[in-house]
N, C-alpha and C positions, 0 to 999 in steps of 0.2 A: 357907936355906929360911925361917927365922924372919924374916930381913930382908925377904924377898919378901912375906910375909904382912902385915907392917907397912905396906909400901908400898901393897899392894892395899887395906888397911883405910883408909889416908889418902885414896886416890883415891875410894873408895866414899863416904866421909864428905863429901868435897868435892862429889861429884856430887849427893849427897842435899841438901846445902845449896843448890846451884844450882837443883835442881828445886823446892825449897820456896820459894826466892826468886822464881823465875819464876811459880810458882803464885800467890803473893801479889800479884805485879804484875798478873797476868792478872785476878785477882779484883778488884783495885782499879780496873783499867781498865774491866772489865765493869760494876762498880758505877757508875762515873762515866758510862759510856755509857747505862746504864739510867736514871739520874737525868736525863740530858740529854733522853732520849726522853719521859719523863714531863713534864718542863718544857715541851718543845716541844709535846707533846700538849695540855697545859693552856693554853698560849698560843694554840694553834690553835683550841681549843674556845671560849676566851674571845673570840677575834677573830670567830668565827662568830656568837656571840650578839650582839656589838656591831654587826655588819655587817647592820643591819636593812634590809629592802627598802624602796624608795621606792614608797609606795602611791598618791601623788597628785602631779600636776604643780605644784599651787599650795601655799600655806601651809596647814598643818593640824597638829593636836596628836593624837598617838597616845595614847589613853586606856588605862589599865591594866585593861582588861576584854577577855576573850577568849571571850565567849559571847553569845548573842542576848539582846537586851533588849526590854522592852515598848515600845510606841509613846509612852509618857508619860515626860517628863523635865523638869527645871527647871534653870535656872542662877541662882545667888544668892550674893552676897558672894564672888566669885572661885571658886566651886565649881560643878561640874556634878553633879547627882544623877539617877541612873537606876536601874532595877530590872529583874529578870528575872521570867519567868512563874512560876518556882518560889519567888519571894519573897525573893531576895537583893537588898539595896539597896547600891549603890555611891555613895560620895561622893568625887569626884575633883577635884584641883586643875586649874582650867581652863587654866593656863599650862604646867604641866609634864606634865599627864596622870596624875600619880601618885595613888595611892589615899591619901586622908586617913584613911578608915576604911570598914568595911563592917559590915553586920549582916543577920541573916536574920529573916524573919517569914513570914506565909502569907496567901494569898487577898487580894492587893492589889487594891483597887478603883480607887484614884486616888492620884496623886502631885502635889503642888502647893506653891506658896509659901504661907507662913503668916505672918500679921501680927496674928492675933487673940489671941496669947498672948505676953507679953513674954519675951524671951530665946530665942525659936525663930524660924527663918527658913524652915523647910519642914515639911511633914507628910506622913505615909504613911497613907492611909485604907484599912483592911482591913475584913473582914467582921465583926470583933469589937471593934475599937478604932481610935482615931485616935492615931497615934504622932507626937508633936511632937518635933522634933530641931533641933539647931544644926549647920550645916555645918562650923563651925570647931572645935566641941567635942564629941567623941563621948560625953562623960559628961553632957552636958545633955540630959535626957530627961523627958518627961511623957507618960504613956499614959492617954488618956481611954477607958475601957471603955464600950462602947455598951450602953445598957439593952436588956433582952430584947425590948421592943416594936419596936426598930429592928433588932437583930441577926437576928431570926427572918425578916425580910422578904428577906434575901439568898437564901433557898432558893426563893422564889417569883417573884423578879424575872425579867423577860424576859432571855434570854441576851444579846441585842444591846443592852441598855440601858446597858452599861458601868458606871455607878455608880448608886447608888440613894439616897444621903443626902448631906447637907451639914451642917457645924457652924459656928456663928458665936457665939463667946462661950459663954454657957450655954444656947443654943438649938440644937435639931436639927430639920431638915426632912427627911422621908424619904417614899419611895414604897412604898405597900402595894397589895394586890390591888384595893381599892375606891377608892383615890385618894391624895392627898398629905396627910400628917399633919405636925404640929409637936408638939414636946414639949420639956421641959427635959432637960439632959444626964443627970439621974438618972432619967428616964422619967416624971416627974410631969407633970401638966397636958397629957396627950395629947389632941390635938384634930384632928378631920378638917377640914382647911382647904379642900381642893378635891376634890369627888367626881367619879369617873369617869362617874357617871350623867349628869353635865351635858354630856358630849360627845355629839354627834349620831352617827347611824349613818354607815356608809361612803358611802351614796348622798347623804345630806343634807350631809355634810361637804364633798364635792367638787362639789356641785351648781352652784356659781357658777364653777367652774374648767373643768370638762369635761362633755361630754354623757354621762352614765352611765345613761341610761334603760334601756339594754339589759342592765344587770347582772342576773345571776341573783339571785333573792331571798336565797339562802343567803350570797351575797357582799355584796349590797347592805345587808343588815341587820347585818353584822358591826360591832363597836364598837371604839373606840380606847381608849387608856389614857394617863395621864400618867406620865412617868418622868423620871429624872435631874433632880431639883429642885436649885436653886442659889440661895442667898441673894444678893441684889444690892442696890445702892443702900444700903449700910451696914446691911442687914437689914430695910429697910422694905418690900422687895418680894421675890418669889420667881419665878425664871424656871424653866420646865419644858419638857420636850420632849413633843410629841404623837406617840405611837407606835402603829403598826398591827401588832399581834402576828402576824397571819396571814402576812405576807410579810417581817417584820422590817425594815420601812421606817419612816423618820421622816416624819411628815406635817406638820411645822411646829413652832412653839414659841409659848408664851404667857407673859405676865407678869401676876402677881397681887399684890394687897396682902397682905402677910404677916400682918396682924392680922385682916382681915375676909374674905379670900378673894375679894374683888371682882376680876373680870377687868379689867385695864387695856388689854390688847390681845392679839389672837391673829393670828399670821402663818401662813397656810397655804402649803404648798409641797410639791413632790415632791423628797424628799431620799433619800440612801442611809442605811444603818444606822449608818455610821461618822460621821455628822454630829455635830459637837460645837459647842455655841454658847459661844464664849468671851465672858466678860464684859469689856467694855472701858470701865472707868469707869462712866458712866451709860448706856452703850449695850450692845446685844447684837447679835451678827453671825451670819450664816450664809452658807455657800458651796455652790453647786451648779455643778459642772463649771467653766466659765470665768468665772463671775459670783459676786461677793460683794456682799451688801447689809448695811448697818449701820443699825440702828434705835434711836431714842431710847426708853429705858424709861420716860420720863416721859409722852410723848405717843403713842408708837407710830409716829411718822412716820419715814420713811426719811431719814437725814441724809447718807448717802454710798453710792456704788455703785462697784464696781471691775469693769472689764471687761478680761479678759486674752486674748491670742491663744493662749496655751499653758496647759495644766493646771498649777495652782500649789498650793503648800502654804504655810501661814502660821500663826504662833503669836499674832500681835498685829495683823494686818491693816495693818501698816506695812511690815514686811520680808517680801517674798514670795519664795518659792524654787520653782524649776522643775527637775525632773530629766528628762533625756532620755538616750537611749542611742545610741552610735555604730552606725549600721545595718550597717556592714561587719563587725562582730564579734559583735553581739548575736544570739541565737537564742531559740527557745521554751524551750530547755533551760538557758540561762544568762542572767546579767544583766551581761554584760561591756560595757565602753565607757561607763560612767556619766559624764555631764557634768552639772554643777550650775551653774545660773544664778541670779543674784540679780536681782530685778525691783523697781522702785519702783511706786508706785501709778499713775503715768502710763504704765505698761507699757513703759518703757525698761528694757532688760536688758543684762547683761554676763555673760560666762563667769566664774564664780567659782573653779571647780576642775574638774579632770578626773582620774578614777581610772585607775590603771594598766590598760592594755587587757587584760592577762592575768588580771585579778582580777574576780570576781563581786562586785557591790556594789549597795546601795540605801540610800536615806535611811530610817532606822528611827524617828527622832524629831526633833522640832524644839523648841527652847526659844526664849526671847525673842531670844537673841543667837547661837545656834549651831545648825548642822545636824549631827546625829549620823549618821555613815555607817558601816554595817556592811559589812565587806570580807572576802571569802574569797580568800586568796592562797596558792597551794600547799596545804599541809596545815594551815595555820593560819588563824585568824579574828582580825580586828582590829576595834576600834571607834575611829573617828576623829572629832574635833570640828573642824568648819570654821566659823570665825567669820564672821558676816554683818555686814558694815560698813554 
């Protein structure tokens, strides 16, 4: 009996060891299997992130921006600078698309290249200051705070006037209710350069262009205003937009001597509110529909005219860009089938790029060398840069 008990105890001990050993093996195997699943899962997730969709058929650079940007952007020293409506500024490498740096401000009026202060290649013009920055160095900063006489005019400017002041060196030119003023950057020597009172009434302004004898007196006697002043010709002159506040339309532009306020020339035209007059060296240009005209700011004479068969956009009036949509996929509810064409000034054109037919897309901004294309693909948004050769 005693022997039998000993035998049973040995058998029980052996069985217990076997069970413990099997349990450890199972745990080890389970742990190894669990690790393999995590690893596989991580690899799969990483693979998904790297497997980016093809957004366009031609060459492009995907920029590290995934939100809507404003229609203003610049490219300078290998960087593309753009901004959002809520005041976020992106500085991106134009070859890789990666962010060099970002910063936030508020109430952006204009974004442009800068050459009036050493060490800075672009500036962000807000309602309270001009932020000078260097696209290669996030620590290079100079903030020019606007004097009160300039800053207060932001509240009264017409909504469609886009920007209302310009800075060159130690001088500021800005638009107020009663006309265009100049002053020093500290607000001193404020001077009314051009009075809105010099502008004729609606009937008088367009008398040479259209028969407006039937205009109602309430409309015929409405007045215009000068907006969007810009220093030109090294600061010797000021270009301004002539604006009709009643319908938010631009009625032309004029160039004045920056010291005396003497009018050098006035170009009357029917334009839309989004008209921007780029300064091209010693010339100023405007575009209406399929026509662009470039005028000398010295004489006011037209020096060049561009006639195109399709509606185009341009930043410098040398590289022209046209966007059309594939009629088989585009509808009133989407912007699919975007095709981007590059045109020369002799109206010869070529297809530069075509966006994936499944994506909604549009050109959101032009710089001197790039078309920035906003793309909605699936649940994500992308910003792509297409170089204009």
